[in-house]
LOVEX-91428 format. One record per residue: residue in one letter; x, y, z of N, C-alpha, C, O in turn. Coordinates in steps of 0.02 Angstrom, whole numbers, plus 50000, padded with zeros to 5 digits. Example, Ala and Ser with C-alpha at 12.3 -4.5 7.8 and 13.67 -1.06 7.14 Angstrom:
2
A506604971650390506154977550390506604983550390507124983450423S506424988850354506844994750357506455000250394506705005750402
***
This chain:
61
M495695106950249496395106950229496765101050259497185097950226I496605099450322496935093850355496745087250321497165082750315A496125086650299495915080550265496285079750199496465074150181F496385085250163496755084950100497475082550111497725078450073V497795085250162498485083250178498505075950198498965072350179S498015073750237497995066750259497915062050199498235056850196I497475063850153497375059850093498005059650051498195054450025L498335065250044498955065650005499505061350036499855057850001V499575061550102500075057450136499905050050128500345045950117Y499255048350134499045041350126499215038850056499465033250048I499085042850005499235040849936499985040049926500195035349892I500375044449954501105043949947501365037649981501765034049952V501125036250041501335030250077501095023950039501465019050034L500485024150014500205018449977500625016849916500795011049905F500785021849875501175020449815501895018749831502205014849795S502175021549884502855019849904502895012549926503335008749905L502425010549968502415003649991502274998849934502574993449930S501835000649889501674996449831502284995649786502424990149762T502635001049775503235000749732503774996349764504104992449730L503864997049830504354992949864504164985549860504594981349847L503534983949872503304977049866503364974449794503544968649783F503214978749746503254976749675503964974949656504084969749625F504444979149674505134977749655505404971649692505804967849663S505204970649754505424964549789505104958349759505424953149754L504474958849738504134953249707504444951549639504574945649625T504574956449598504864955049532505594952849538505834949149496F505944955049590506634952849600506654945549619507074941749595V506204943449663506214936649688505904931749637506194926549623L505314933449611504954928749569505024930049495505034925449455G505084936349476505064937949405504354937249380503974933149406T504164941049331503484940749307503444942649233503864946449208Q502954939849200502844941649129502324947149123502264950249070E501954948449176501434953549177501564958549232501284957949287P501984963549220502164968149274501584972649296501554974449355M501124974349252500574978649272500104975049320499864978049368I499964968749307499544964949352499884964049420499564964549472A500534962949419500904962249482500884968749521500814968649583F500954974449488500924980849523500234982149552500164984549608L499714980449515499034981449540498904976949601498574979049648L499154970849599499074966449657499454969049718499204968549774T500054971849708500414974649765500074981049790500094982449850L499754984749745499384990649766498784988649809498654991849860I498434983349789497874980949829498114978349897497804979649948A498664974649897498934971849959499154977450006499034977050066A499464982649979499684988250021499084991950049499094994050107H498554992750010497954996150034497634992050090497424994950141L497584985550082497294981350134497714981450198497444981550253L498374981650190498824981950248498734988550286498674988550347L498724994050249498635000550281497935001150313497865004050366N497434998350280496754998550308496714994450372496394996550420T497044988750374497054984650434497424988150491497194988050548L497984991150476498354994850527497945000750554497975002150614G497585004050511497155009550533496585007150576496395010450624G496315001350560495784998350600496024996150668495664996750717L496634993650672496914991650737497014997750781496914997450842R497215003150752497325009350791496665011750821496655014150878K496115011250783495465013550807495215009050863494905011450910V495335002550859495094997850909495464998850975495164998351028N496105000250972496505000851033496395007451069496665008251124K496025012151041495895018451075495445017651135495475021651182Y495015012651135494545011751190494885008651247494575007451298
***
């Protein structure tokens, strides 16, 4: 049950961060391909969250 809640929170944070990045990107640059821009922000948000999670694991020792 805890794993399900953790996955759900991760997905909510991932899509929230992606949406925030997407709207800031389209506001500043503008784009003709919004779906590609959203997918790129989704990938960037996932990489950012993965890196932050990895830093947390390294600092435990």
